[in-house]
PQR file of N, CA, C, O and H, with PARSE charges and radii, in Angstrom:
ATOM      1  N   MET A   1     110.542 107.617  98.634 -0.4000 1.5000
ATOM      2  CA  MET A   1     111.411 106.479  98.781 -0.0000 2.0000
ATOM      3  C   MET A   1     112.706 106.694  98.023  0.5500 1.7000
ATOM      4  O   MET A   1     113.738 106.120  98.374 -0.5500 1.4000
ATOM      5  N   ASN A   2     112.660 107.506  96.998 -0.4000 1.5000
ATOM      6  CA  ASN A   2     113.866 107.755  96.217 -0.0000 2.0000
ATOM      7  C   ASN A   2     114.808 108.756  96.859  0.5500 1.7000
ATOM      8  O   ASN A   2     115.952 108.889  96.423 -0.5500 1.4000
ATOM      9  H   ASN A   2     111.823 107.972  96.712  0.4000 1.0000
ATOM     10  N   THR A   3     114.359 109.456  97.876 -0.4000 1.5000
ATOM     11  CA  THR A   3     115.235 110.423  98.544 -0.0000 2.0000
ATOM     12  C   THR A   3     115.340 110.180 100.042  0.5500 1.7000
ATOM     13  O   THR A   3     116.104 110.864 100.723 -0.5500 1.4000
ATOM     14  H   THR A   3     113.430 109.349  98.230  0.4000 1.0000
ATOM     15  N   ALA A   4     114.592 109.226 100.564 -0.4000 1.5000
ATOM     16  CA  ALA A   4     114.562 108.981 102.005 -0.0000 2.0000
ATOM     17  C   ALA A   4     115.888 108.406 102.500  0.5500 1.7000
ATOM     18  O   ALA A   4     116.540 107.616 101.818 -0.5500 1.4000
ATOM     19  H   ALA A   4     113.971 108.671 100.010  0.4000 1.0000
ATOM     20  N   THR A   5     116.259 108.822 103.691 -0.4000 1.5000
ATOM     21  CA  THR A   5     117.460 108.305 104.343 -0.0000 2.0000
ATOM     22  C   THR A   5     117.105 107.028 105.103  0.5500 1.7000
ATOM     23  O   THR A   5     115.931 106.686 105.243 -0.5500 1.4000
ATOM     24  H   THR A   5     115.729 109.464 104.245  0.4000 1.0000
ATOM     25  N   VAL A   6     118.112 106.339 105.586 -0.4000 1.5000
ATOM     26  CA  VAL A   6     117.894 105.146 106.396 -0.0000 2.0000
ATOM     27  C   VAL A   6     117.021 105.499 107.604  0.5500 1.7000
ATOM     28  O   VAL A   6     116.085 104.769 107.931 -0.5500 1.4000
ATOM     29  H   VAL A   6     119.066 106.617 105.473  0.4000 1.0000
ATOM     30  N   THR A   7     117.324 106.596 108.253 -0.4000 1.5000
ATOM     31  CA  THR A   7     116.564 107.017 109.428 -0.0000 2.0000
ATOM     32  C   THR A   7     115.109 107.287 109.076  0.5500 1.7000
ATOM     33  O   THR A   7     114.210 106.891 109.818 -0.5500 1.4000
ATOM     34  H   THR A   7     118.084 107.188 107.988  0.4000 1.0000
ATOM     35  N   GLU A   8     114.870 107.951 107.964 -0.4000 1.5000
ATOM     36  CA  GLU A   8     113.494 108.239 107.543 -0.0000 2.0000
ATOM     37  C   GLU A   8     112.745 106.961 107.183  0.5500 1.7000
ATOM     38  O   GLU A   8     111.570 106.818 107.522 -0.5500 1.4000
ATOM     39  H   GLU A   8     115.601 108.273 107.362  0.4000 1.0000
ATOM     40  N   LEU A   9     113.399 106.044 106.511 -0.4000 1.5000
ATOM     41  CA  LEU A   9     112.753 104.787 106.138 -0.0000 2.0000
ATOM     42  C   LEU A   9     112.389 103.948 107.363  0.5500 1.7000
ATOM     43  O   LEU A   9     111.410 103.201 107.338 -0.5500 1.4000
ATOM     44  H   LEU A   9     114.354 106.160 106.236  0.4000 1.0000
ATOM     45  N   GLN A  10     113.173 104.070 108.427 -0.4000 1.5000
ATOM     46  CA  GLN A  10     112.890 103.309 109.645 -0.0000 2.0000
ATOM     47  C   GLN A  10     111.585 103.748 110.318  0.5500 1.7000
ATOM     48  O   GLN A  10     111.067 103.037 111.179 -0.5500 1.4000
ATOM     49  H   GLN A  10     113.968 104.676 108.446  0.4000 1.0000
ATOM     50  N   GLN A  11     111.060 104.890 109.942 -0.4000 1.5000
ATOM     51  CA  GLN A  11     109.800 105.361 110.514 -0.0000 2.0000
ATOM     52  C   GLN A  11     108.605 104.605 109.948  0.5500 1.7000
ATOM     53  O   GLN A  11     107.498 104.717 110.475 -0.5500 1.4000
ATOM     54  H   GLN A  11     111.481 105.468 109.243  0.4000 1.0000
ATOM     55  N   LEU A  12     108.815 103.838 108.885 -0.4000 1.5000
ATOM     56  CA  LEU A  12     107.746 103.075 108.266 -0.0000 2.0000
ATOM     57  C   LEU A  12     107.467 101.804 109.059  0.5500 1.7000
ATOM     58  O   LEU A  12     108.382 101.203 109.622 -0.5500 1.4000
ATOM     59  H   LEU A  12     109.714 103.747 108.457  0.4000 1.0000
ATOM     60  N   THR A  13     106.228 101.406 109.099 -0.4000 1.5000
ATOM     61  CA  THR A  13     105.838 100.181 109.778 -0.0000 2.0000
ATOM     62  C   THR A  13     106.504  98.985 109.110  0.5500 1.7000
ATOM     63  O   THR A  13     106.371  98.790 107.902 -0.5500 1.4000
ATOM     64  H   THR A  13     105.485 101.894 108.641  0.4000 1.0000
ATOM     65  N   GLY A  14     107.219  98.188 109.892 -0.4000 1.5000
ATOM     66  CA  GLY A  14     107.840  96.971 109.385 -0.0000 2.0000
ATOM     67  C   GLY A  14     109.232  97.167 108.803  0.5500 1.7000
ATOM     68  O   GLY A  14     109.820  96.215 108.289 -0.5500 1.4000
ATOM     69  H   GLY A  14     107.328  98.346 110.874  0.4000 1.0000
ATOM     70  N   ILE A  15     109.767  98.374 108.872 -0.4000 1.5000
ATOM     71  CA  ILE A  15     111.107  98.619 108.325 -0.0000 2.0000
ATOM     72  C   ILE A  15     112.061  98.968 109.463  0.5500 1.7000
ATOM     73  O   ILE A  15     111.937 100.001 110.122 -0.5500 1.4000
ATOM     74  H   ILE A  15     109.289  99.147 109.290  0.4000 1.0000
ATOM     75  N   GLY A  16     112.999  98.081 109.661 -0.4000 1.5000
ATOM     76  CA  GLY A  16     114.039  98.333 110.655 -0.0000 2.0000
ATOM     77  C   GLY A  16     115.287  98.849 109.963  0.5500 1.7000
ATOM     78  O   GLY A  16     115.275  99.149 108.769 -0.5500 1.4000
ATOM     79  H   GLY A  16     113.100  97.243 109.126  0.4000 1.0000
ATOM     80  N   GLU A  17     116.346  98.945 110.718 -0.4000 1.5000
ATOM     81  CA  GLU A  17     117.590  99.500 110.187 -0.0000 2.0000
ATOM     82  C   GLU A  17     118.134  98.692 109.009  0.5500 1.7000
ATOM     83  O   GLU A  17     118.568  99.269 108.012 -0.5500 1.4000
ATOM     84  H   GLU A  17     116.356  98.702 111.688  0.4000 1.0000
ATOM     85  N   LYS A  18     118.114  97.360 109.117 -0.4000 1.5000
ATOM     86  CA  LYS A  18     118.673  96.513 108.060 -0.0000 2.0000
ATOM     87  C   LYS A  18     117.894  96.638 106.759  0.5500 1.7000
ATOM     88  O   LYS A  18     118.490  96.770 105.690 -0.5500 1.4000
ATOM     89  H   LYS A  18     117.761  96.892 109.927  0.4000 1.0000
ATOM     90  N   LYS A  19     116.566  96.597 106.838 -0.4000 1.5000
ATOM     91  CA  LYS A  19     115.769  96.728 105.618 -0.0000 2.0000
ATOM     92  C   LYS A  19     115.895  98.121 105.023  0.5500 1.7000
ATOM     93  O   LYS A  19     115.949  98.276 103.803 -0.5500 1.4000
ATOM     94  H   LYS A  19     116.082  96.490 107.707  0.4000 1.0000
ATOM     95  N   ALA A  20     115.942  99.123 105.869 -0.4000 1.5000
ATOM     96  CA  ALA A  20     116.106 100.489 105.384 -0.0000 2.0000
ATOM     97  C   ALA A  20     117.435 100.619 104.648  0.5500 1.7000
ATOM     98  O   ALA A  20     117.502 101.246 103.591 -0.5500 1.4000
ATOM     99  H   ALA A  20     115.898  98.997 106.860  0.4000 1.0000
ATOM    100  N   GLN A  21     118.482 100.034 105.199 -0.4000 1.5000
ATOM    101  CA  GLN A  21     119.793 100.096 104.555 -0.0000 2.0000
ATOM    102  C   GLN A  21     119.778  99.359 103.227  0.5500 1.7000
ATOM    103  O   GLN A  21     120.413  99.802 102.270 -0.5500 1.4000
ATOM    104  H   GLN A  21     118.428  99.525 106.058  0.4000 1.0000
ATOM    105  N   LYS A  22     119.064  98.243 103.152 -0.4000 1.5000
ATOM    106  CA  LYS A  22     118.958  97.504 101.890 -0.0000 2.0000
ATOM    107  C   LYS A  22     118.297  98.354 100.806  0.5500 1.7000
ATOM    108  O   LYS A  22     118.708  98.319  99.646 -0.5500 1.4000
ATOM    109  H   LYS A  22     118.548  97.884 103.930  0.4000 1.0000
ATOM    110  N   ILE A  23     117.269  99.118 101.190 -0.4000 1.5000
ATOM    111  CA  ILE A  23     116.594  99.999 100.229 -0.0000 2.0000
ATOM    112  C   ILE A  23     117.570 101.048  99.709  0.5500 1.7000
ATOM    113  O   ILE A  23     117.672 101.263  98.501 -0.5500 1.4000
ATOM    114  H   ILE A  23     116.935  99.146 102.132  0.4000 1.0000
ATOM    115  N   VAL A  24     118.281 101.693 100.612 -0.4000 1.5000
ATOM    116  CA  VAL A  24     119.235 102.734 100.226 -0.0000 2.0000
ATOM    117  C   VAL A  24     120.364 102.144  99.374  0.5500 1.7000
ATOM    118  O   VAL A  24     120.756 102.740  98.370 -0.5500 1.4000
ATOM    119  H   VAL A  24     118.199 101.519 101.594  0.4000 1.0000
ATOM    120  N   ASP A  25     120.883 100.991  99.762 -0.4000 1.5000
ATOM    121  CA  ASP A  25     121.960 100.357  98.998 -0.0000 2.0000
ATOM    122  C   ASP A  25     121.494  99.994  97.594  0.5500 1.7000
ATOM    123  O   ASP A  25     122.203 100.226  96.615 -0.5500 1.4000
ATOM    124  H   ASP A  25     120.565 100.507 100.577  0.4000 1.0000
ATOM    125  N   TYR A  26     120.295  99.423  97.504 -0.4000 1.5000
ATOM    126  CA  TYR A  26     119.762  99.044  96.198 -0.0000 2.0000
ATOM    127  C   TYR A  26     119.582 100.282  95.321  0.5500 1.7000
ATOM    128  O   TYR A  26     119.940 100.275  94.143 -0.5500 1.4000
ATOM    129  H   TYR A  26     119.719  99.235  98.299  0.4000 1.0000
ATOM    130  N   ARG A  27     119.030 101.328  95.896 -0.4000 1.5000
ATOM    131  CA  ARG A  27     118.808 102.580  95.169 -0.0000 2.0000
ATOM    132  C   ARG A  27     120.142 103.171  94.687  0.5500 1.7000
ATOM    133  O   ARG A  27     120.227 103.683  93.571 -0.5500 1.4000
ATOM    134  H   ARG A  27     118.739 101.334  96.853  0.4000 1.0000
ATOM    135  N   THR A  28     121.171 103.100  95.522 -0.4000 1.5000
ATOM    136  CA  THR A  28     122.492 103.606  95.152 -0.0000 2.0000
ATOM    137  C   THR A  28     123.077 102.809  93.988  0.5500 1.7000
ATOM    138  O   THR A  28     123.671 103.378  93.073 -0.5500 1.4000
ATOM    139  H   THR A  28     121.102 102.684  96.429  0.4000 1.0000
ATOM    140  N   ASP A  29     122.905 101.499  94.033 -0.4000 1.5000
ATOM    141  CA  ASP A  29     123.483 100.624  93.010 -0.0000 2.0000
ATOM    142  C   ASP A  29     122.692 100.610  91.698  0.5500 1.7000
ATOM    143  O   ASP A  29     123.274 100.451  90.625 -0.5500 1.4000
ATOM    144  H   ASP A  29     122.422 101.038  94.777  0.4000 1.0000
ATOM    145  N   HIS A  30     121.366 100.776  91.782 -0.4000 1.5000
ATOM    146  CA  HIS A  30     120.513 100.580  90.606 -0.0000 2.0000
ATOM    147  C   HIS A  30     119.739 101.816  90.168  0.5500 1.7000
ATOM    148  O   HIS A  30     119.049 101.772  89.149 -0.5500 1.4000
ATOM    149  H   HIS A  30     120.893 100.905  92.654  0.4000 1.0000
ATOM    150  N   GLY A  31     119.830 102.887  90.889 -0.4000 1.5000
ATOM    151  CA  GLY A  31     119.092 104.091  90.529 -0.0000 2.0000
ATOM    152  C   GLY A  31     117.734 104.150  91.206  0.5500 1.7000
ATOM    153  O   GLY A  31     117.375 103.279  91.998 -0.5500 1.4000
ATOM    154  H   GLY A  31     120.390 102.922  91.717  0.4000 1.0000
ATOM    155  N   HIS A  32     116.997 105.185  90.882 -0.4000 1.5000
ATOM    156  CA  HIS A  32     115.705 105.432  91.522 -0.0000 2.0000
ATOM    157  C   HIS A  32     114.680 104.350  91.199  0.5500 1.7000
ATOM    158  O   HIS A  32     114.704 103.733  90.134 -0.5500 1.4000
ATOM    159  H   HIS A  32     117.289 105.893  90.239  0.4000 1.0000
ATOM    160  N   PHE A  33     113.797 104.149  92.141 -0.4000 1.5000
ATOM    161  CA  PHE A  33     112.678 103.239  91.950 -0.0000 2.0000
ATOM    162  C   PHE A  33     111.637 103.926  91.078  0.5500 1.7000
ATOM    163  O   PHE A  33     111.392 105.123  91.230 -0.5500 1.4000
ATOM    164  H   PHE A  33     113.778 104.650  93.006  0.4000 1.0000
ATOM    165  N   GLN A  34     111.031 103.185  90.174 -0.4000 1.5000
ATOM    166  CA  GLN A  34     109.972 103.729  89.327 -0.0000 2.0000
ATOM    167  C   GLN A  34     108.616 103.653  90.015  0.5500 1.7000
ATOM    168  O   GLN A  34     107.737 104.480  89.773 -0.5500 1.4000
ATOM    169  H   GLN A  34     111.230 102.212  90.051  0.4000 1.0000
ATOM    170  N   SER A  35     108.456 102.647  90.878 -0.4000 1.5000
ATOM    171  CA  SER A  35     107.215 102.485  91.634 -0.0000 2.0000
ATOM    172  C   SER A  35     107.527 101.741  92.922  0.5500 1.7000
ATOM    173  O   SER A  35     108.604 101.166  93.075 -0.5500 1.4000
ATOM    174  H   SER A  35     109.170 101.975  91.075  0.4000 1.0000
ATOM    175  N   VAL A  36     106.580 101.757  93.838 -0.4000 1.5000
ATOM    176  CA  VAL A  36     106.759 101.043  95.109 -0.0000 2.0000
ATOM    177  C   VAL A  36     106.935  99.556  94.845  0.5500 1.7000
ATOM    178  O   VAL A  36     107.664  98.886  95.576 -0.5500 1.4000
ATOM    179  H   VAL A  36     105.705 102.224  93.713  0.4000 1.0000
ATOM    180  N   LYS A  37     106.291  99.034  93.828 -0.4000 1.5000
ATOM    181  CA  LYS A  37     106.394  97.605  93.505 -0.0000 2.0000
ATOM    182  C   LYS A  37     107.825  97.193  93.178  0.5500 1.7000
ATOM    183  O   LYS A  37     108.173  96.018  93.298 -0.5500 1.4000
ATOM    184  H   LYS A  37     105.699  99.578  93.234  0.4000 1.0000
ATOM    185  N   ASP A  38     108.650  98.139  92.770 -0.4000 1.5000
ATOM    186  CA  ASP A  38     110.060  97.840  92.477 -0.0000 2.0000
ATOM    187  C   ASP A  38     110.825  97.385  93.716  0.5500 1.7000
ATOM    188  O   ASP A  38     111.906  96.808  93.599 -0.5500 1.4000
ATOM    189  H   ASP A  38     108.368  99.093  92.672  0.4000 1.0000
ATOM    190  N   LEU A  39     110.273  97.642  94.899 -0.4000 1.5000
ATOM    191  CA  LEU A  39     110.925  97.175  96.124 -0.0000 2.0000
ATOM    192  C   LEU A  39     111.053  95.655  96.157  0.5500 1.7000
ATOM    193  O   LEU A  39     111.898  95.120  96.875 -0.5500 1.4000
ATOM    194  H   LEU A  39     109.395  98.112  94.993  0.4000 1.0000
ATOM    195  N   ALA A  40     110.229  94.965  95.395 -0.4000 1.5000
ATOM    196  CA  ALA A  40     110.304  93.503  95.340 -0.0000 2.0000
ATOM    197  C   ALA A  40     111.649  93.034  94.789  0.5500 1.7000
ATOM    198  O   ALA A  40     112.019  91.874  94.971 -0.5500 1.4000
ATOM    199  H   ALA A  40     109.543  95.400  94.812  0.4000 1.0000
ATOM    200  N   GLN A  41     112.373  93.909  94.127 -0.4000 1.5000
ATOM    201  CA  GLN A  41     113.691  93.568  93.585 -0.0000 2.0000
ATOM    202  C   GLN A  41     114.789  93.658  94.646  0.5500 1.7000
ATOM    203  O   GLN A  41     115.893  93.154  94.439 -0.5500 1.4000
ATOM    204  H   GLN A  41     112.072  94.851  93.979  0.4000 1.0000
ATOM    205  N   VAL A  42     114.497  94.288  95.763 -0.4000 1.5000
ATOM    206  CA  VAL A  42     115.473  94.423  96.845 -0.0000 2.0000
ATOM    207  C   VAL A  42     115.564  93.082  97.576  0.5500 1.7000
ATOM    208  O   VAL A  42     114.538  92.526  97.965 -0.5500 1.4000
ATOM    209  H   VAL A  42     113.600  94.698  95.931  0.4000 1.0000
ATOM    210  N   PRO A  43     116.776  92.556  97.767 -0.5600 1.5000
ATOM    211  CA  PRO A  43     116.924  91.289  98.476  0.2800 2.0000
ATOM    212  C   PRO A  43     116.243  91.334  99.851  0.5500 1.7000
ATOM    213  O   PRO A  43     116.453  92.264 100.629 -0.5500 1.4000
ATOM    214  N   GLY A  44     115.428  90.317 100.134 -0.4000 1.5000
ATOM    215  CA  GLY A  44     114.745  90.233 101.418 -0.0000 2.0000
ATOM    216  C   GLY A  44     113.361  90.853 101.421  0.5500 1.7000
ATOM    217  O   GLY A  44     112.671  90.808 102.440 -0.5500 1.4000
ATOM    218  H   GLY A  44     115.258  89.561  99.502  0.4000 1.0000
ATOM    219  N   PHE A  45     112.941  91.431 100.305 -0.4000 1.5000
ATOM    220  CA  PHE A  45     111.625  92.039 100.209 -0.0000 2.0000
ATOM    221  C   PHE A  45     110.730  91.163  99.338  0.5500 1.7000
ATOM    222  O   PHE A  45     110.971  90.984  98.144 -0.5500 1.4000
ATOM    223  H   PHE A  45     113.501  91.468  99.477  0.4000 1.0000
ATOM    224  N   GLY A  46     109.696  90.627  99.967 -0.4000 1.5000
ATOM    225  CA  GLY A  46     108.744  89.816  99.230 -0.0000 2.0000
ATOM    226  C   GLY A  46     107.474  90.595  98.939  0.5500 1.7000
ATOM    227  O   GLY A  46     107.362  91.776  99.267 -0.5500 1.4000
ATOM    228  H   GLY A  46     109.499  90.772 100.937  0.4000 1.0000
ATOM    229  N   GLU A  47     106.531  89.922  98.325 -0.4000 1.5000
ATOM    230  CA  GLU A  47     105.275  90.567  97.947 -0.0000 2.0000
ATOM    231  C   GLU A  47     104.515  91.112  99.152  0.5500 1.7000
ATOM    232  O   GLU A  47     103.911  92.182  99.072 -0.5500 1.4000
ATOM    233  H   GLU A  47     106.622  88.963  98.058  0.4000 1.0000
ATOM    234  N   LYS A  48     104.540  90.386 100.266 -0.4000 1.5000
ATOM    235  CA  LYS A  48     103.824  90.853 101.467 -0.0000 2.0000
ATOM    236  C   LYS A  48     104.423  92.146 102.000  0.5500 1.7000
ATOM    237  O   LYS A  48     103.693  93.075 102.348 -0.5500 1.4000
ATOM    238  H   LYS A  48     105.030  89.517 100.332  0.4000 1.0000
ATOM    239  N   THR A  49     105.733  92.210 102.065 -0.4000 1.5000
ATOM    240  CA  THR A  49     106.396  93.420 102.554 -0.0000 2.0000
ATOM    241  C   THR A  49     106.064  94.605 101.661  0.5500 1.7000
ATOM    242  O   THR A  49     105.743  95.691 102.145 -0.5500 1.4000
ATOM    243  H   THR A  49     106.326  91.455 101.783  0.4000 1.0000
ATOM    244  N   VAL A  50     106.144  94.387 100.354 -0.4000 1.5000
ATOM    245  CA  VAL A  50     105.844  95.458  99.404 -0.0000 2.0000
ATOM    246  C   VAL A  50     104.390  95.892  99.543  0.5500 1.7000
ATOM    247  O   VAL A  50     104.097  97.088  99.532 -0.5500 1.4000
ATOM    248  H   VAL A  50     106.404  93.505  99.961  0.4000 1.0000
ATOM    249  N   ALA A  51     103.482  94.939  99.674 -0.4000 1.5000
ATOM    250  CA  ALA A  51     102.057  95.269  99.823 -0.0000 2.0000
ATOM    251  C   ALA A  51     101.822  96.071 101.087  0.5500 1.7000
ATOM    252  O   ALA A  51     101.018  97.003 101.084 -0.5500 1.4000
ATOM    253  H   ALA A  51     103.720  93.967  99.683  0.4000 1.0000
ATOM    254  N   ASN A  52     102.506  95.729 102.166 -0.4000 1.5000
ATOM    255  CA  ASN A  52     102.349  96.455 103.426 -0.0000 2.0000
ATOM    256  C   ASN A  52     102.873  97.890 103.343  0.5500 1.7000
ATOM    257  O   ASN A  52     102.397  98.772 104.058 -0.5500 1.4000
ATOM    258  H   ASN A  52     103.159  94.971 102.168  0.4000 1.0000
ATOM    259  N   LEU A  53     103.840  98.116 102.480 -0.4000 1.5000
ATOM    260  CA  LEU A  53     104.433  99.437 102.343 -0.0000 2.0000
ATOM    261  C   LEU A  53     103.734 100.309 101.294  0.5500 1.7000
ATOM    262  O   LEU A  53     103.931 101.523 101.254 -0.5500 1.4000
ATOM    263  H   LEU A  53     104.226  97.400 101.899  0.4000 1.0000
ATOM    264  N   GLN A  54     102.938  99.693 100.470 -0.4000 1.5000
ATOM    265  CA  GLN A  54     102.308 100.380  99.339 -0.0000 2.0000
ATOM    266  C   GLN A  54     101.643 101.704  99.731  0.5500 1.7000
ATOM    267  O   GLN A  54     101.804 102.708  99.037 -0.5500 1.4000
ATOM    268  H   GLN A  54     102.777  98.706 100.503  0.4000 1.0000
ATOM    269  N   ASP A  55     100.904 101.706 100.831 -0.4000 1.5000
ATOM    270  CA  ASP A  55     100.179 102.904 101.235 -0.0000 2.0000
ATOM    271  C   ASP A  55     101.049 103.907 101.995  0.5500 1.7000
ATOM    272  O   ASP A  55     100.623 105.037 102.236 -0.5500 1.4000
ATOM    273  H   ASP A  55     100.773 100.891 101.394  0.4000 1.0000
ATOM    274  N   GLN A  56     102.256 103.504 102.372 -0.4000 1.5000
ATOM    275  CA  GLN A  56     103.126 104.376 103.161 -0.0000 2.0000
ATOM    276  C   GLN A  56     104.178 105.111 102.340  0.5500 1.7000
ATOM    277  O   GLN A  56     104.836 106.022 102.842 -0.5500 1.4000
ATOM    278  H   GLN A  56     102.602 102.586 102.176  0.4000 1.0000
ATOM    279  N   LEU A  57     104.337 104.718 101.079 -0.4000 1.5000
ATOM    280  CA  LEU A  57     105.432 105.245 100.264 -0.0000 2.0000
ATOM    281  C   LEU A  57     104.964 105.874  98.970  0.5500 1.7000
ATOM    282  O   LEU A  57     103.912 105.535  98.428 -0.5500 1.4000
ATOM    283  H   LEU A  57     103.802 103.978 100.671  0.4000 1.0000
ATOM    284  N   THR A  58     105.773 106.794  98.494 -0.4000 1.5000
ATOM    285  CA  THR A  58     105.644 107.308  97.144 -0.0000 2.0000
ATOM    286  C   THR A  58     107.050 107.300  96.542  0.5500 1.7000
ATOM    287  O   THR A  58     108.042 107.276  97.271 -0.5500 1.4000
ATOM    288  H   THR A  58     106.628 107.069  98.934  0.4000 1.0000
ATOM    289  N   THR A  59     107.129 107.319  95.231 -0.4000 1.5000
ATOM    290  CA  THR A  59     108.442 107.289  94.593 -0.0000 2.0000
ATOM    291  C   THR A  59     108.994 108.684  94.451  0.5500 1.7000
ATOM    292  O   THR A  59     110.097 108.862  93.934 -0.5500 1.4000
ATOM    293  H   THR A  59     106.323 107.339  94.639  0.4000 1.0000
TER
END
């Protein structure tokens, strides 16, 4: 997740172009994620979204 591009992130279940861009923008502004749970800090990402992505991502 710390090196994935918008296109690569879109391959994840439930992640479209807008959410993928939010991840990349957040990472650019705040640095690398320490864990998948840090995605909850990205605007528009709630606990359910993070839980759904937990098994699909690594930092």
